[in-house]
mmCIF file as Biopython writes it, N, C-alpha, C and O atoms, coordinates in Angstrom:
data_model
#
loop_
_atom_site.group_PDB
_atom_site.id
_atom_site.type_symbol
_atom_site.label_atom_id
_atom_site.label_alt_id
_atom_site.label_comp_id
_atom_site.label_asym_id
_atom_site.label_entity_id
_atom_site.label_seq_id
_atom_site.pdbx_PDB_ins_code
_atom_site.Cartn_x
_atom_site.Cartn_y
_atom_site.Cartn_z
_atom_site.occupancy
_atom_site.B_iso_or_equiv
_atom_site.auth_seq_id
_atom_site.auth_asym_id
_atom_site.pdbx_PDB_model_num
ATOM 1   N N  . MET A ? 1  ? 0.845  -1.189 0.000   1.0 0.0 1  A 1 
ATOM 2   C CA . MET A ? 1  ? 0.000  0.000  0.000   1.0 0.0 1  A 1 
ATOM 3   C C  . MET A ? 1  ? 0.884  1.244  0.000   1.0 0.0 1  A 1 
ATOM 4   O O  . MET A ? 1  ? 1.901  1.290  0.693   1.0 0.0 1  A 1 
ATOM 5   N N  . ILE A ? 2  ? 0.505  2.218  -0.755  1.0 0.0 2  A 1 
ATOM 6   C CA . ILE A ? 2  ? 1.255  3.465  -0.883  1.0 0.0 2  A 1 
ATOM 7   C C  . ILE A ? 2  ? 0.809  4.447  0.200   1.0 0.0 2  A 1 
ATOM 8   O O  . ILE A ? 2  ? -0.384 4.631  0.440   1.0 0.0 2  A 1 
ATOM 9   N N  . LYS A ? 3  ? 1.792  5.071  0.844   1.0 0.0 3  A 1 
ATOM 10  C CA . LYS A ? 3  ? 1.482  6.080  1.846   1.0 0.0 3  A 1 
ATOM 11  C C  . LYS A ? 3  ? 0.986  7.338  1.142   1.0 0.0 3  A 1 
ATOM 12  O O  . LYS A ? 3  ? 1.494  7.679  0.074   1.0 0.0 3  A 1 
ATOM 13  N N  . PRO A ? 4  ? 0.006  8.033  1.712   1.0 0.0 4  A 1 
ATOM 14  C CA . PRO A ? 4  ? -0.492 9.255  1.071   1.0 0.0 4  A 1 
ATOM 15  C C  . PRO A ? 4  ? 0.522  10.402 1.104   1.0 0.0 4  A 1 
ATOM 16  O O  . PRO A ? 4  ? 0.455  11.313 0.279   1.0 0.0 4  A 1 
ATOM 17  N N  . LYS A ? 5  ? 1.452  10.358 2.047   1.0 0.0 5  A 1 
ATOM 18  C CA . LYS A ? 5  ? 2.448  11.411 2.158   1.0 0.0 5  A 1 
ATOM 19  C C  . LYS A ? 5  ? 3.824  10.749 2.149   1.0 0.0 5  A 1 
ATOM 20  O O  . LYS A ? 5  ? 4.070  9.806  2.902   1.0 0.0 5  A 1 
ATOM 21  N N  . ILE A ? 6  ? 4.716  11.247 1.295   1.0 0.0 6  A 1 
ATOM 22  C CA . ILE A ? 6  ? 6.038  10.643 1.175   1.0 0.0 6  A 1 
ATOM 23  C C  . ILE A ? 6  ? 7.111  11.694 1.430   1.0 0.0 6  A 1 
ATOM 24  O O  . ILE A ? 6  ? 6.845  12.896 1.409   1.0 0.0 6  A 1 
ATOM 25  N N  . SER A ? 7  ? 8.319  11.220 1.668   1.0 0.0 7  A 1 
ATOM 26  C CA . SER A ? 7  ? 9.452  12.117 1.903   1.0 0.0 7  A 1 
ATOM 27  C C  . SER A ? 7  ? 10.074 12.530 0.568   1.0 0.0 7  A 1 
ATOM 28  O O  . SER A ? 7  ? 9.758  11.966 -0.479  1.0 0.0 7  A 1 
ATOM 29  N N  . CYS A ? 8  ? 10.943 13.501 0.625   1.0 0.0 8  A 1 
ATOM 30  C CA . CYS A ? 8  ? 11.667 13.938 -0.575  1.0 0.0 8  A 1 
ATOM 31  C C  . CYS A ? 8  ? 12.511 12.789 -1.132  1.0 0.0 8  A 1 
ATOM 32  O O  . CYS A ? 8  ? 12.615 12.624 -2.347  1.0 0.0 8  A 1 
ATOM 33  N N  . ARG A ? 9  ? 13.107 12.004 -0.249  1.0 0.0 9  A 1 
ATOM 34  C CA . ARG A ? 9  ? 13.926 10.873 -0.681  1.0 0.0 9  A 1 
ATOM 35  C C  . ARG A ? 9  ? 13.078 9.873  -1.468  1.0 0.0 9  A 1 
ATOM 36  O O  . ARG A ? 9  ? 13.513 9.367  -2.503  1.0 0.0 9  A 1 
ATOM 37  N N  . GLU A ? 10 ? 11.877 9.591  -0.981  1.0 0.0 10 A 1 
ATOM 38  C CA . GLU A ? 10 ? 10.989 8.661  -1.686  1.0 0.0 10 A 1 
ATOM 39  C C  . GLU A ? 10 ? 10.522 9.240  -3.020  1.0 0.0 10 A 1 
ATOM 40  O O  . GLU A ? 10 ? 10.436 8.522  -4.015  1.0 0.0 10 A 1 
ATOM 41  N N  . ALA A ? 11 ? 10.223 10.538 -3.039  1.0 0.0 11 A 1 
ATOM 42  C CA . ALA A ? 11 ? 9.798  11.185 -4.282  1.0 0.0 11 A 1 
ATOM 43  C C  . ALA A ? 11 ? 10.916 11.130 -5.322  1.0 0.0 11 A 1 
ATOM 44  O O  . ALA A ? 11 ? 10.659 10.897 -6.503  1.0 0.0 11 A 1 
ATOM 45  N N  . THR A ? 12 ? 12.145 11.344 -4.884  1.0 0.0 12 A 1 
ATOM 46  C CA . THR A ? 12 ? 13.305 11.278 -5.777  1.0 0.0 12 A 1 
ATOM 47  C C  . THR A ? 12 ? 13.476 9.871  -6.336  1.0 0.0 12 A 1 
ATOM 48  O O  . THR A ? 12 ? 13.730 9.693  -7.527  1.0 0.0 12 A 1 
ATOM 49  N N  . ARG A ? 13 ? 13.335 8.872  -5.464  1.0 0.0 13 A 1 
ATOM 50  C CA . ARG A ? 13 ? 13.463 7.477  -5.897  1.0 0.0 13 A 1 
ATOM 51  C C  . ARG A ? 13 ? 12.421 7.148  -6.968  1.0 0.0 13 A 1 
ATOM 52  O O  . ARG A ? 13 ? 12.747 6.527  -7.980  1.0 0.0 13 A 1 
ATOM 53  N N  . ILE A ? 14 ? 11.184 7.559  -6.752  1.0 0.0 14 A 1 
ATOM 54  C CA . ILE A ? 14 ? 10.112 7.290  -7.720  1.0 0.0 14 A 1 
ATOM 55  C C  . ILE A ? 14 ? 10.397 8.003  -9.037  1.0 0.0 14 A 1 
ATOM 56  O O  . ILE A ? 14 ? 10.245 7.419  -10.111 1.0 0.0 14 A 1 
ATOM 57  N N  . LEU A ? 15 ? 10.809 9.263  -8.952  1.0 0.0 15 A 1 
ATOM 58  C CA . LEU A ? 15 ? 11.098 10.040 -10.161 1.0 0.0 15 A 1 
ATOM 59  C C  . LEU A ? 15 ? 12.203 9.384  -10.980 1.0 0.0 15 A 1 
ATOM 60  O O  . LEU A ? 15 ? 12.085 9.283  -12.202 1.0 0.0 15 A 1 
ATOM 61  N N  . LEU A ? 16 ? 13.265 8.939  -10.332 1.0 0.0 16 A 1 
ATOM 62  C CA . LEU A ? 16 ? 14.376 8.316  -11.051 1.0 0.0 16 A 1 
ATOM 63  C C  . LEU A ? 16 ? 14.008 6.935  -11.578 1.0 0.0 16 A 1 
ATOM 64  O O  . LEU A ? 16 ? 14.463 6.550  -12.655 1.0 0.0 16 A 1 
ATOM 65  N N  . GLN A ? 17 ? 13.206 6.193  -10.852 1.0 0.0 17 A 1 
ATOM 66  C CA . GLN A ? 17 ? 12.745 4.892  -11.343 1.0 0.0 17 A 1 
ATOM 67  C C  . GLN A ? 17 ? 11.881 5.060  -12.577 1.0 0.0 17 A 1 
ATOM 68  O O  . GLN A ? 17 ? 11.871 4.197  -13.455 1.0 0.0 17 A 1 
ATOM 69  N N  . ASN A ? 18 ? 11.164 6.158  -12.648 1.0 0.0 18 A 1 
ATOM 70  C CA . ASN A ? 18 ? 10.295 6.429  -13.794 1.0 0.0 18 A 1 
ATOM 71  C C  . ASN A ? 18 ? 11.108 6.583  -15.081 1.0 0.0 18 A 1 
ATOM 72  O O  . ASN A ? 18 ? 10.568 6.416  -16.175 1.0 0.0 18 A 1 
ATOM 73  N N  . GLU A ? 19 ? 12.387 6.897  -14.961 1.0 0.0 19 A 1 
ATOM 74  C CA . GLU A ? 19 ? 13.257 6.995  -16.133 1.0 0.0 19 A 1 
ATOM 75  C C  . GLU A ? 19 ? 13.571 5.617  -16.707 1.0 0.0 19 A 1 
ATOM 76  O O  . GLU A ? 19 ? 13.795 5.488  -17.910 1.0 0.0 19 A 1 
ATOM 77  N N  . ASP A ? 20 ? 13.591 4.584  -15.861 1.0 0.0 20 A 1 
ATOM 78  C CA . ASP A ? 20 ? 14.008 3.251  -16.274 1.0 0.0 20 A 1 
ATOM 79  C C  . ASP A ? 20 ? 12.861 2.281  -16.532 1.0 0.0 20 A 1 
ATOM 80  O O  . ASP A ? 20 ? 12.990 1.352  -17.329 1.0 0.0 20 A 1 
ATOM 81  N N  . ARG A ? 21 ? 11.752 2.502  -15.861 1.0 0.0 21 A 1 
ATOM 82  C CA . ARG A ? 21 ? 10.635 1.569  -15.986 1.0 0.0 21 A 1 
ATOM 83  C C  . ARG A ? 21 ? 9.328  2.316  -15.738 1.0 0.0 21 A 1 
ATOM 84  O O  . ARG A ? 21 ? 9.329  3.466  -15.298 1.0 0.0 21 A 1 
ATOM 85  N N  . THR A ? 22 ? 8.225  1.652  -16.026 1.0 0.0 22 A 1 
ATOM 86  C CA . THR A ? 22 ? 6.927  2.248  -15.766 1.0 0.0 22 A 1 
ATOM 87  C C  . THR A ? 22 ? 6.606  2.099  -14.277 1.0 0.0 22 A 1 
ATOM 88  O O  . THR A ? 22 ? 6.539  0.989  -13.750 1.0 0.0 22 A 1 
ATOM 89  N N  . VAL A ? 23 ? 6.413  3.218  -13.626 1.0 0.0 23 A 1 
ATOM 90  C CA . VAL A ? 23 ? 6.080  3.232  -12.208 1.0 0.0 23 A 1 
ATOM 91  C C  . VAL A ? 23 ? 4.558  3.164  -12.085 1.0 0.0 23 A 1 
ATOM 92  O O  . VAL A ? 23 ? 3.850  3.817  -12.851 1.0 0.0 23 A 1 
ATOM 93  N N  . PRO A ? 24 ? 4.048  2.386  -11.136 1.0 0.0 24 A 1 
ATOM 94  C CA . PRO A ? 24 ? 2.594  2.288  -10.975 1.0 0.0 24 A 1 
ATOM 95  C C  . PRO A ? 24 ? 1.932  3.656  -10.786 1.0 0.0 24 A 1 
ATOM 96  O O  . PRO A ? 24 ? 2.522  4.574  -10.216 1.0 0.0 24 A 1 
ATOM 97  N N  . LEU A ? 25 ? 0.727  3.767  -11.267 1.0 0.0 25 A 1 
ATOM 98  C CA . LEU A ? 25 ? -0.013 5.024  -11.222 1.0 0.0 25 A 1 
ATOM 99  C C  . LEU A ? 25 ? -0.096 5.589  -9.811  1.0 0.0 25 A 1 
ATOM 100 O O  . LEU A ? 25 ? 0.084  6.793  -9.623  1.0 0.0 25 A 1 
ATOM 101 N N  . ALA A ? 26 ? -0.362 4.760  -8.827  1.0 0.0 26 A 1 
ATOM 102 C CA . ALA A ? 26 ? -0.497 5.242  -7.450  1.0 0.0 26 A 1 
ATOM 103 C C  . ALA A ? 26 ? 0.785  5.933  -6.980  1.0 0.0 26 A 1 
ATOM 104 O O  . ALA A ? 26 ? 0.725  6.980  -6.334  1.0 0.0 26 A 1 
ATOM 105 N N  . GLU A ? 27 ? 1.936  5.356  -7.299  1.0 0.0 27 A 1 
ATOM 106 C CA . GLU A ? 27 ? 3.212  5.967  -6.899  1.0 0.0 27 A 1 
ATOM 107 C C  . GLU A ? 27 ? 3.440  7.284  -7.628  1.0 0.0 27 A 1 
ATOM 108 O O  . GLU A ? 27 ? 3.906  8.257  -7.034  1.0 0.0 27 A 1 
ATOM 109 N N  . ARG A ? 28 ? 3.108  7.314  -8.923  1.0 0.0 28 A 1 
ATOM 110 C CA . ARG A ? 28 ? 3.278  8.561  -9.677  1.0 0.0 28 A 1 
ATOM 111 C C  . ARG A ? 28 ? 2.388  9.667  -9.119  1.0 0.0 28 A 1 
ATOM 112 O O  . ARG A ? 28 ? 2.809  10.820 -9.033  1.0 0.0 28 A 1 
ATOM 113 N N  . LEU A ? 29 ? 1.171  9.323  -8.745  1.0 0.0 29 A 1 
ATOM 114 C CA . LEU A ? 29 ? 0.253  10.326 -8.200  1.0 0.0 29 A 1 
ATOM 115 C C  . LEU A ? 29 ? 0.736  10.859 -6.856  1.0 0.0 29 A 1 
ATOM 116 O O  . LEU A ? 29 ? 0.664  12.061 -6.601  1.0 0.0 29 A 1 
ATOM 117 N N  . VAL A ? 30 ? 1.227  9.969  -5.999  1.0 0.0 30 A 1 
ATOM 118 C CA . VAL A ? 30 ? 1.750  10.402 -4.698  1.0 0.0 30 A 1 
ATOM 119 C C  . VAL A ? 30 ? 2.970  11.297 -4.904  1.0 0.0 30 A 1 
ATOM 120 O O  . VAL A ? 30 ? 3.137  12.291 -4.198  1.0 0.0 30 A 1 
ATOM 121 N N  . MET A ? 31 ? 3.826  10.946 -5.875  1.0 0.0 31 A 1 
ATOM 122 C CA . MET A ? 31 ? 5.000  11.764 -6.161  1.0 0.0 31 A 1 
ATOM 123 C C  . MET A ? 31 ? 4.578  13.151 -6.646  1.0 0.0 31 A 1 
ATOM 124 O O  . MET A ? 31 ? 5.127  14.161 -6.204  1.0 0.0 31 A 1 
ATOM 125 N N  . ARG A ? 32 ? 3.608  13.197 -7.548  1.0 0.0 32 A 1 
ATOM 126 C CA . ARG A ? 32 ? 3.146  14.494 -8.060  1.0 0.0 32 A 1 
ATOM 127 C C  . ARG A ? 32 ? 2.495  15.335 -6.971  1.0 0.0 32 A 1 
ATOM 128 O O  . ARG A ? 32 ? 2.663  16.554 -6.934  1.0 0.0 32 A 1 
ATOM 129 N N  . LEU A ? 33 ? 1.758  14.685 -6.094  1.0 0.0 33 A 1 
ATOM 130 C CA . LEU A ? 33 ? 1.167  15.402 -4.971  1.0 0.0 33 A 1 
ATOM 131 C C  . LEU A ? 33 ? 2.267  15.990 -4.096  1.0 0.0 33 A 1 
ATOM 132 O O  . LEU A ? 33 ? 2.168  17.138 -3.661  1.0 0.0 33 A 1 
ATOM 133 N N  . HIS A ? 34 ? 3.302  15.220 -3.839  1.0 0.0 34 A 1 
ATOM 134 C CA . HIS A ? 34 ? 4.434  15.711 -3.046  1.0 0.0 34 A 1 
ATOM 135 C C  . HIS A ? 34 ? 5.085  16.911 -3.741  1.0 0.0 34 A 1 
ATOM 136 O O  . HIS A ? 34 ? 5.415  17.905 -3.094  1.0 0.0 34 A 1 
ATOM 137 N N  . GLN A ? 35 ? 5.265  16.814 -5.052  1.0 0.0 35 A 1 
ATOM 138 C CA . GLN A ? 35 ? 5.911  17.895 -5.789  1.0 0.0 35 A 1 
ATOM 139 C C  . GLN A ? 35 ? 5.094  19.186 -5.754  1.0 0.0 35 A 1 
ATOM 140 O O  . GLN A ? 35 ? 5.656  20.276 -5.857  1.0 0.0 35 A 1 
ATOM 141 N N  . ARG A ? 36 ? 3.798  19.074 -5.611  1.0 0.0 36 A 1 
ATOM 142 C CA . ARG A ? 36 ? 2.960  20.277 -5.538  1.0 0.0 36 A 1 
ATOM 143 C C  . ARG A ? 36 ? 3.257  21.088 -4.283  1.0 0.0 36 A 1 
ATOM 144 O O  . ARG A ? 36 ? 3.045  22.300 -4.255  1.0 0.0 36 A 1 
ATOM 145 N N  . THR A ? 37 ? 3.744  20.422 -3.255  1.0 0.0 37 A 1 
ATOM 146 C CA . THR A ? 37 ? 4.019  21.121 -1.996  1.0 0.0 37 A 1 
ATOM 147 C C  . THR A ? 37 ? 5.505  21.319 -1.735  1.0 0.0 37 A 1 
ATOM 148 O O  . THR A ? 37 ? 5.867  21.996 -0.773  1.0 0.0 37 A 1 
ATOM 149 N N  . CYS A ? 38 ? 6.370  20.751 -2.559  1.0 0.0 38 A 1 
ATOM 150 C CA . CYS A ? 38 ? 7.815  20.800 -2.298  1.0 0.0 38 A 1 
ATOM 151 C C  . CYS A ? 38 ? 8.546  21.426 -3.491  1.0 0.0 38 A 1 
ATOM 152 O O  . CYS A ? 38 ? 8.689  20.802 -4.542  1.0 0.0 38 A 1 
ATOM 153 N N  . SER A ? 39 ? 8.995  22.640 -3.313  1.0 0.0 39 A 1 
ATOM 154 C CA . SER A ? 39 ? 9.664  23.341 -4.414  1.0 0.0 39 A 1 
ATOM 155 C C  . SER A ? 39 ? 11.002 22.691 -4.762  1.0 0.0 39 A 1 
ATOM 156 O O  . SER A ? 39 ? 11.413 22.723 -5.922  1.0 0.0 39 A 1 
ATOM 157 N N  . ASN A ? 40 ? 11.683 22.109 -3.791  1.0 0.0 40 A 1 
ATOM 158 C CA . ASN A ? 40 ? 12.962 21.449 -4.076  1.0 0.0 40 A 1 
ATOM 159 C C  . ASN A ? 40 ? 12.761 20.243 -4.989  1.0 0.0 40 A 1 
ATOM 160 O O  . ASN A ? 40 ? 13.545 20.029 -5.914  1.0 0.0 40 A 1 
ATOM 161 N N  . CYS A ? 41 ? 11.730 19.465 -4.740  1.0 0.0 41 A 1 
ATOM 162 C CA . CYS A ? 41 ? 11.475 18.290 -5.579  1.0 0.0 41 A 1 
ATOM 163 C C  . CYS A ? 41 ? 10.982 18.700 -6.970  1.0 0.0 41 A 1 
ATOM 164 O O  . CYS A ? 41 ? 11.279 18.022 -7.953  1.0 0.0 41 A 1 
ATOM 165 N N  . ARG A ? 42 ? 10.242 19.787 -7.059  1.0 0.0 42 A 1 
ATOM 166 C CA . ARG A ? 42 ? 9.838  20.298 -8.384  1.0 0.0 42 A 1 
ATOM 167 C C  . ARG A ? 42 ? 11.072 20.700 -9.180  1.0 0.0 42 A 1 
ATOM 168 O O  . ARG A ? 42 ? 11.184 20.400 -10.368 1.0 0.0 42 A 1 
ATOM 169 N N  . ARG A ? 43 ? 11.998 21.383 -8.510  1.0 0.0 43 A 1 
ATOM 170 C CA . ARG A ? 43 ? 13.234 21.813 -9.166  1.0 0.0 43 A 1 
ATOM 171 C C  . ARG A ? 43 ? 14.043 20.598 -9.618  1.0 0.0 43 A 1 
ATOM 172 O O  . ARG A ? 43 ? 14.567 20.582 -10.732 1.0 0.0 43 A 1 
ATOM 173 N N  . PHE A ? 44 ? 14.145 19.592 -8.771  1.0 0.0 44 A 1 
ATOM 174 C CA . PHE A ? 44 ? 14.881 18.383 -9.122  1.0 0.0 44 A 1 
ATOM 175 C C  . PHE A ? 44 ? 14.233 17.698 -10.327 1.0 0.0 44 A 1 
ATOM 176 O O  . PHE A ? 44 ? 14.939 17.226 -11.219 1.0 0.0 44 A 1 
ATOM 177 N N  . ALA A ? 45 ? 12.909 17.639 -10.362 1.0 0.0 45 A 1 
ATOM 178 C CA . ALA A ? 45 ? 12.197 17.025 -11.491 1.0 0.0 45 A 1 
ATOM 179 C C  . ALA A ? 45 ? 12.490 17.782 -12.788 1.0 0.0 45 A 1 
ATOM 180 O O  . ALA A ? 45 ? 12.663 17.170 -13.842 1.0 0.0 45 A 1 
ATOM 181 N N  . ARG A ? 46 ? 12.545 19.106 -12.707 1.0 0.0 46 A 1 
ATOM 182 C CA . ARG A ? 46 ? 12.878 19.902 -13.901 1.0 0.0 46 A 1 
ATOM 183 C C  . ARG A ? 46 ? 14.307 19.618 -14.347 1.0 0.0 46 A 1 
ATOM 184 O O  . ARG A ? 46 ? 14.571 19.537 -15.546 1.0 0.0 46 A 1 
ATOM 185 N N  . GLN A ? 47 ? 15.229 19.466 -13.404 1.0 0.0 47 A 1 
ATOM 186 C CA . GLN A ? 47 ? 16.619 19.167 -13.739 1.0 0.0 47 A 1 
ATOM 187 C C  . GLN A ? 47 ? 16.744 17.796 -14.400 1.0 0.0 47 A 1 
ATOM 188 O O  . GLN A ? 47 ? 17.481 17.641 -15.374 1.0 0.0 47 A 1 
ATOM 189 N N  . VAL A ? 48 ? 16.035 16.811 -13.879 1.0 0.0 48 A 1 
ATOM 190 C CA . VAL A ? 48 ? 16.059 15.468 -14.471 1.0 0.0 48 A 1 
ATOM 191 C C  . VAL A ? 48 ? 15.494 15.521 -15.894 1.0 0.0 48 A 1 
ATOM 192 O O  . VAL A ? 48 ? 16.034 14.896 -16.807 1.0 0.0 48 A 1 
ATOM 193 N N  . ASP A ? 49 ? 14.414 16.264 -16.071 1.0 0.0 49 A 1 
ATOM 194 C CA . ASP A ? 49 ? 13.811 16.390 -17.405 1.0 0.0 49 A 1 
ATOM 195 C C  . ASP A ? 49 ? 14.790 17.072 -18.368 1.0 0.0 49 A 1 
ATOM 196 O O  . ASP A ? 49 ? 14.920 16.653 -19.519 1.0 0.0 49 A 1 
ATOM 197 N N  . LEU A ? 50 ? 15.466 18.101 -17.911 1.0 0.0 50 A 1 
ATOM 198 C CA . LEU A ? 50 ? 16.449 18.805 -18.739 1.0 0.0 50 A 1 
ATOM 199 C C  . LEU A ? 50 ? 17.580 17.865 -19.149 1.0 0.0 50 A 1 
ATOM 200 O O  . LEU A ? 50 ? 18.004 17.874 -20.304 1.0 0.0 50 A 1 
ATOM 201 N N  . MET A ? 51 ? 18.068 17.058 -18.213 1.0 0.0 51 A 1 
ATOM 202 C CA . MET A ? 51 ? 19.145 16.115 -18.516 1.0 0.0 51 A 1 
ATOM 203 C C  . MET A ? 51 ? 18.673 15.049 -19.517 1.0 0.0 51 A 1 
ATOM 204 O O  . MET A ? 51 ? 19.417 14.669 -20.422 1.0 0.0 51 A 1 
ATOM 205 N N  . ARG A ? 52 ? 17.443 14.575 -19.350 1.0 0.0 52 A 1 
ATOM 206 C CA . ARG A ? 52 ? 16.897 13.578 -20.274 1.0 0.0 52 A 1 
ATOM 207 C C  . ARG A ? 52 ? 16.802 14.153 -21.689 1.0 0.0 52 A 1 
ATOM 208 O O  . ARG A ? 52 ? 17.169 13.490 -22.659 1.0 0.0 52 A 1 
ATOM 209 N N  . LYS A ? 53 ? 16.312 15.379 -21.800 1.0 0.0 53 A 1 
ATOM 210 C CA . LYS A ? 53 ? 16.190 16.027 -23.114 1.0 0.0 53 A 1 
ATOM 211 C C  . LYS A ? 53 ? 17.561 16.309 -23.719 1.0 0.0 53 A 1 
ATOM 212 O O  . LYS A ? 53 ? 17.757 16.133 -24.921 1.0 0.0 53 A 1 
ATOM 213 N N  . ALA A ? 54 ? 18.511 16.746 -22.890 1.0 0.0 54 A 1 
ATOM 214 C CA . ALA A ? 54 ? 19.861 17.019 -23.392 1.0 0.0 54 A 1 
ATOM 215 C C  . ALA A ? 54 ? 20.508 15.734 -23.894 1.0 0.0 54 A 1 
ATOM 216 O O  . ALA A ? 54 ? 21.181 15.739 -24.925 1.0 0.0 54 A 1 
ATOM 217 N N  . GLY A ? 55 ? 20.309 14.633 -23.173 1.0 0.0 55 A 1 
ATOM 218 C CA . GLY A ? 55 ? 20.849 13.349 -23.614 1.0 0.0 55 A 1 
ATOM 219 C C  . GLY A ? 55 ? 20.251 12.906 -24.940 1.0 0.0 55 A 1 
ATOM 220 O O  . GLY A ? 55 ? 20.959 12.384 -25.801 1.0 0.0 55 A 1 
ATOM 221 N N  . ALA A ? 56 ? 18.954 13.113 -25.105 1.0 0.0 56 A 1 
ATOM 222 C CA . ALA A ? 56 ? 18.291 12.747 -26.357 1.0 0.0 56 A 1 
ATOM 223 C C  . ALA A ? 56 ? 18.828 13.600 -27.512 1.0 0.0 56 A 1 
ATOM 224 O O  . ALA A ? 56 ? 19.067 13.090 -28.606 1.0 0.0 56 A 1 
ATOM 225 N N  . ARG A ? 57 ? 19.016 14.892 -27.263 1.0 0.0 57 A 1 
ATOM 226 C CA . ARG A ? 57 ? 19.563 15.768 -28.310 1.0 0.0 57 A 1 
ATOM 227 C C  . ARG A ? 57 ? 20.991 15.361 -28.666 1.0 0.0 57 A 1 
ATOM 228 O O  . ARG A ? 57 ? 21.368 15.354 -29.838 1.0 0.0 57 A 1 
ATOM 229 N N  . TRP A ? 58 ? 21.777 15.025 -27.655 1.0 0.0 58 A 1 
ATOM 230 C CA . TRP A ? 58 ? 23.156 14.616 -27.901 1.0 0.0 58 A 1 
ATOM 231 C C  . TRP A ? 58 ? 23.196 13.349 -28.754 1.0 0.0 58 A 1 
ATOM 232 O O  . TRP A ? 58 ? 24.008 13.243 -29.673 1.0 0.0 58 A 1 
ATOM 233 N N  . ARG A ? 59 ? 22.322 12.391 -28.450 1.0 0.0 59 A 1 
ATOM 234 C CA . ARG A ? 59 ? 22.287 11.154 -29.249 1.0 0.0 59 A 1 
ATOM 235 C C  . ARG A ? 59 ? 21.910 11.465 -30.693 1.0 0.0 59 A 1 
ATOM 236 O O  . ARG A ? 59 ? 22.469 10.863 -31.610 1.0 0.0 59 A 1 
ATOM 237 N N  . GLN A ? 60 ? 20.982 12.383 -30.919 1.0 0.0 60 A 1 
ATOM 238 C CA . GLN A ? 60 ? 20.607 12.769 -32.275 1.0 0.0 60 A 1 
ATOM 239 C C  . GLN A ? 60 ? 21.779 13.449 -32.981 1.0 0.0 60 A 1 
ATOM 240 O O  . GLN A ? 60 ? 22.031 13.202 -34.160 1.0 0.0 60 A 1 
ATOM 241 N N  . TYR A ? 61 ? 22.482 14.298 -32.260 1.0 0.0 61 A 1 
ATOM 242 C CA . TYR A ? 61 ? 23.608 15.029 -32.825 1.0 0.0 61 A 1 
ATOM 243 C C  . TYR A ? 61 ? 24.734 14.081 -33.228 1.0 0.0 61 A 1 
ATOM 244 O O  . TYR A ? 61 ? 25.309 14.224 -34.306 1.0 0.0 61 A 1 
ATOM 245 N N  . THR A ? 62 ? 25.050 13.117 -32.372 1.0 0.0 62 A 1 
ATOM 246 C CA . THR A ? 62 ? 26.163 12.218 -32.662 1.0 0.0 62 A 1 
ATOM 247 C C  . THR A ? 62 ? 25.825 11.177 -33.710 1.0 0.0 62 A 1 
ATOM 248 O O  . THR A ? 62 ? 26.733 10.632 -34.337 1.0 0.0 62 A 1 
ATOM 249 N N  . GLN A ? 63 ? 24.541 10.877 -33.923 1.0 0.0 63 A 1 
ATOM 250 C CA . GLN A ? 63 ? 24.134 9.906  -34.929 1.0 0.0 63 A 1 
ATOM 251 C C  . GLN A ? 63 ? 23.967 10.556 -36.302 1.0 0.0 63 A 1 
ATOM 252 O O  . GLN A ? 63 ? 24.030 9.881  -37.330 1.0 0.0 63 A 1 
ATOM 253 N N  . GLY A ? 64 ? 23.759 11.841 -36.308 1.0 0.0 64 A 1 
ATOM 254 C CA . GLY A ? 64 ? 23.453 12.531 -37.573 1.0 0.0 64 A 1 
ATOM 255 C C  . GLY A ? 64 ? 24.608 13.086 -38.225 1.0 0.0 64 A 1 
ATOM 256 O O  . GLY A ? 64 ? 24.485 13.688 -39.291 1.0 0.0 64 A 1 
#
């Protein structure tokens, strides 16, 4: 069972796992709820997204 309130460490773990595999909907929702109240975790999520996009662009650049 998923706790309704999670720590920043748990939110980070879920966010990073989402990069490698499909995280269950309940965990994603709890993470998003946490991010609505935690500016540090929102910032971290934006940084992870930026790194993912930069990596994708780099792969396109090196293949082309």
